[in-house]
N, C-alpha and C positions, 0 to 999 in steps of 0.2 A: 775196383776200392783206390779210396784215396788216400794220398800218403798223408803221414802224422803231421807233413810240414804243411802241405794245403790245407787242412784243418786248424792248426793253428794261426796261418794267416786269416782266416775268416774268420775268427775270433779277437785278433789280435786289437788290444784298445789303444795303438800309437795312433798319433797323427805327424806326417812330417810337419817338420817347421815349414813357415811360411818362408819363399821366397825373397819375398818385398818387405820384412818387417825391420824396425830403428832396431838400432844395435841392443840395446836392454831388451826388449820382448823377444828379440833372435836368441840371447844366450838364454834368458829363462826358458825358453822352447827346447833348444836343445838338450839343456839341462833335463828338463821333464822329459823329453825321448829318450835320453840314457838312463835315467831312473826305472822310467816303464821298460825298457829293455830288458833290464835285469829281472823286473818281475814277469817279464815274459819267458823269461830264461827257464826260470823257478815253476812255471805255471804246469799242474796236473802232476807234481813227483810228492810222492809221500816222504815224511820227513827221514826213512831210513833210505830213500834215496836222494833227498837234499844232502845226507850225509856222506856220500861218496865221494870218496877221493878222488883226484883228477887220475894218478898214477904215480904208486911209489918211485922215489920215495917221500914225493909231494904228498902233503895231506890236505892241500886245496880245497873247498869242497862249496858247493851254490851257498848251502844254508851260513857258512862260515864268511863267503863273500857279502851277502846281505847285512850279516853282523858289524863285519869290518866297514861296510858301507854307512850303517848306523851312526858308527864311531867315528869315521869322517867326517859327515854331515856334522855331529855336533863339534869336533874338535873347529873346524873353520868357521861355521855359522853362530858358533855360540860362544867358544874359548876366543877365538882368533878376532871375527868380526865386531863382537859387543865387549868382550872383556868379560863373560859371567865366568865364574869360577867353579864348574861342574867337574866330577869326578869322571872316572870312566865308567863307559856302560859294561864292559864284557872283560876287558884288558884288567891286568892285575902286576903289582910290581914282580910278582913270581913267574908270572906267563905275560909278556908284552902282548903275545898272539894270540890271546884265550879268544878274541873273537873268531879266529880261523879254527880254533883248536875245540871242535863241538864236544859233546858227548851225547850217550843215551836219552837223557833227561833234556836235553834241548831242543827246542822245538819253533816249527815253522809258523806257527801261532804267536808264539812269544817274539820270534825275531823280527816276524813282517810288522807287529804292530808297533815293535819300538822304532823300528827302522822307518816306517809311515808316521809317527809323533816326531822324530828327528828331522824328518822333510816339512813339516807343518812348520815346526820351530824354526827351521831355515827359512822359510819362505817370509813371515811374521817378521824375521830379523832383519831380513834383507830388503822388506818393502819400504820404509820410509828414509833408505839411504841411494844418494846418487852413487853411478857407477865410479864416480873419481873419489867417493869419500874413503877415508882411510879407517883401516881398523882401529877398535879402542883397544882390543887386545894385542898381544903378539905372540907369533907363533916361537917355537922353542929354540930357533934360528936368533930370537930376536928382533925380527923382523917386523913391521906394519905392513898389511897388505891393501888395495884399494879391493873396491868389491869388484871391479871387471875383473881384476887378478883372479880372485878367489872363484868367482864362475868358469872362467877359463881352465882353472885348476880344476876344477869339481868335475867339466867334461871332459876333460884327459883323462882325471882317475876312472870315472863309470868307464869310458872307452875302454880303457887297458882292462878294467877287470872284467868289460862284458867280452872282451876278447877270450879272457879266461873260461868266463860261463859258459860260450859258446863252445869251447871244447871240452868241457864239464859233461854239459847237458849232451852232447854227440857221443860220447862215454857213457855214458846210462841208458839211454835207449834208442840213439842213432840221429835224434831231433837236431835239424841244424836250420839257421836262418839270420835272418839280419838281425 
C-alpha cells in the first residue's frame, strides 16, 4: 500500500525553479513554487477539514491561510505596487483577521477563486515593471518598495505560511511533505 505522501508527490503540479535563470525569472518561479505549495497543502481536503484549526488556542486554518494570502497579494501588488485603491476582501474594521476567522459559510471554492484572481492580477501588475521600479502606492509604514523587494517579501510570506500549512495538514490527516 502506498502512503498518502507518495500519492501526493505523483500528482504534485510544482516544478522546481531552474537553477540557471536570470534574477527576475528566478524570483517569479520561486513565488509561483510557493503559491502552488499552499494549494498542494490544501489538496484533497473538504471544507470542514480546511476550516480545522491548527491547535488551541490558535484558530489558524488552511482555508484562512488561503484567504490571508489573497489579501496579501492584493495588498502588495495592487495597493502598494500600483497604488490602486481597493478595499479588503475579507478583513473588516471590526475584525482585522477576518481572513483567518472562517465560518461554516466560508468555502474553498470561493476562497480559491478569489486567491487565484488576486494572483493573476498580481502577475499582470508586475508584468510591465522592472525589478528596480518603485511602487506607486505606499505601504502603511509610508514607504515605497521596488518590485524586487516585493517579490522577495512575497516569497518569504508564502514560505512562512507554508510552514504553518504543513503543520496544520499533518494535524488533519498526517500528510507531510515539501
